[in-house]
PyMOL Python script that loads the backbone (N, CA, C, O; Angstrom):
from pymol import cmd

cmd.read_pdbstr("""\
ATOM      1  N   UNK A   1       0.930  -1.156  -0.172  1.00  0.00           N
ATOM      2  CA  UNK A   1       0.393  -0.028  -0.381  1.00  0.00           C
ATOM      3  C   UNK A   1       1.269   1.609  -0.164  1.00  0.00           C
ATOM      4  O   UNK A   1       2.418   1.877   0.188  1.00  0.00           O
ATOM      5  N   UNK A   2       0.110   2.446  -0.558  1.00  0.00           N
ATOM      6  CA  UNK A   2       1.423   3.275  -0.490  1.00  0.00           C
ATOM      7  C   UNK A   2       0.812   3.941   0.670  1.00  0.00           C
ATOM      8  O   UNK A   2      -0.099   3.597   1.423  1.00  0.00           O
ATOM      9  N   UNK A   3       1.864   5.415   0.591  1.00  0.00           N
ATOM     10  CA  UNK A   3       1.942   5.496   2.378  1.00  0.00           C
ATOM     11  C   UNK A   3       0.949   6.748   2.726  1.00  0.00           C
ATOM     12  O   UNK A   3       0.820   7.115   3.895  1.00  0.00           O
ATOM     13  N   UNK A   4       0.074   7.550   1.375  1.00  0.00           N
ATOM     14  CA  UNK A   4      -1.337   7.887   1.479  1.00  0.00           C
ATOM     15  C   UNK A   4      -1.848   7.321   2.088  1.00  0.00           C
ATOM     16  O   UNK A   4      -2.061   7.819   3.194  1.00  0.00           O
ATOM     17  N   UNK A   5      -2.425   5.848   1.813  1.00  0.00           N
ATOM     18  CA  UNK A   5      -3.323   5.302   2.140  1.00  0.00           C
ATOM     19  C   UNK A   5      -3.411   4.344   3.779  1.00  0.00           C
ATOM     20  O   UNK A   5      -4.398   4.050   4.454  1.00  0.00           O
ATOM     21  N   UNK A   6      -1.915   4.054   4.005  1.00  0.00           N
ATOM     22  CA  UNK A   6      -1.822   3.929   5.332  1.00  0.00           C
ATOM     23  C   UNK A   6      -1.415   5.299   6.041  1.00  0.00           C
ATOM     24  O   UNK A   6      -2.311   5.546   6.848  1.00  0.00           O
ATOM     25  N   UNK A   7      -0.721   6.004   6.066  1.00  0.00           N
ATOM     26  CA  UNK A   7      -1.958   7.723   6.713  1.00  0.00           C
ATOM     27  C   UNK A   7      -3.282   7.117   7.322  1.00  0.00           C
ATOM     28  O   UNK A   7      -3.542   6.568   8.392  1.00  0.00           O
ATOM     29  N   UNK A   8      -4.399   7.619   5.599  1.00  0.00           N
ATOM     30  CA  UNK A   8      -5.548   7.514   5.607  1.00  0.00           C
ATOM     31  C   UNK A   8      -6.288   6.733   6.713  1.00  0.00           C
ATOM     32  O   UNK A   8      -7.320   7.017   7.322  1.00  0.00           O
ATOM     33  N   UNK A   9      -5.475   5.679   6.797  1.00  0.00           N
ATOM     34  CA  UNK A   9      -5.754   4.159   8.028  1.00  0.00           C
ATOM     35  C   UNK A   9      -5.843   4.523   8.909  1.00  0.00           C
ATOM     36  O   UNK A   9      -6.956   4.636   9.423  1.00  0.00           O
ATOM     37  N   UNK A  10      -4.788   4.869   9.495  1.00  0.00           N
ATOM     38  CA  UNK A  10      -4.169   5.534  10.595  1.00  0.00           C
ATOM     39  C   UNK A  10      -5.218   6.769  11.359  1.00  0.00           C
ATOM     40  O   UNK A  10      -5.664   7.110  12.454  1.00  0.00           O
ATOM     41  N   UNK A  11      -5.226   7.053  10.210  1.00  0.00           N
ATOM     42  CA  UNK A  11      -6.054   8.585  10.378  1.00  0.00           C
ATOM     43  C   UNK A  11      -7.689   8.009  10.789  1.00  0.00           C
ATOM     44  O   UNK A  11      -8.346   8.133  11.822  1.00  0.00           O
ATOM     45  N   UNK A  12      -7.894   7.543   9.879  1.00  0.00           N
ATOM     46  CA  UNK A  12      -9.828   7.350  10.062  1.00  0.00           C
ATOM     47  C   UNK A  12      -9.792   6.238  11.340  1.00  0.00           C
ATOM     48  O   UNK A  12     -10.640   6.186  12.230  1.00  0.00           O
ATOM     49  N   UNK A  13      -8.557   5.326  11.210  1.00  0.00           N
ATOM     50  CA  UNK A  13      -8.788   4.524  12.601  1.00  0.00           C
ATOM     51  C   UNK A  13      -8.234   5.238  13.936  1.00  0.00           C
ATOM     52  O   UNK A  13      -7.680   4.380  14.623  1.00  0.00           O
ATOM     53  N   UNK A  14      -8.194   6.336  14.462  1.00  0.00           N
ATOM     54  CA  UNK A  14      -7.593   7.193  15.280  1.00  0.00           C
ATOM     55  C   UNK A  14      -8.959   8.501  15.157  1.00  0.00           C
ATOM     56  O   UNK A  14      -9.346   9.080  16.172  1.00  0.00           O
ATOM     57  N   UNK A  15      -9.296   8.671  14.358  1.00  0.00           N
ATOM     58  CA  UNK A  15     -10.985   9.234  14.375  1.00  0.00           C
ATOM     59  C   UNK A  15     -12.100   8.371  14.720  1.00  0.00           C
ATOM     60  O   UNK A  15     -12.490   8.654  15.853  1.00  0.00           O
ATOM     61  N   UNK A  16     -12.687   7.544  14.255  1.00  0.00           N
ATOM     62  CA  UNK A  16     -13.229   6.631  14.968  1.00  0.00           C
ATOM     63  C   UNK A  16     -13.312   5.530  15.739  1.00  0.00           C
ATOM     64  O   UNK A  16     -14.329   4.892  16.011  1.00  0.00           O
ATOM     65  N   UNK A  17     -11.431   5.193  16.321  1.00  0.00           N
ATOM     66  CA  UNK A  17     -11.609   4.704  17.159  1.00  0.00           C
ATOM     67  C   UNK A  17     -12.164   5.215  18.738  1.00  0.00           C
ATOM     68  O   UNK A  17     -12.309   4.389  19.639  1.00  0.00           O
TER      69      UNK A  17
END
""", "prot")
cmd.dss("prot")
cmd.show_as("cartoon", "prot")
cmd.util.cbc("prot")
cmd.orient("prot")
């Protein structure tokens, strides 16, 4: 996966956690 994807998943995960 691309860094943008990893960052998006990490951001969304933290936001919806």
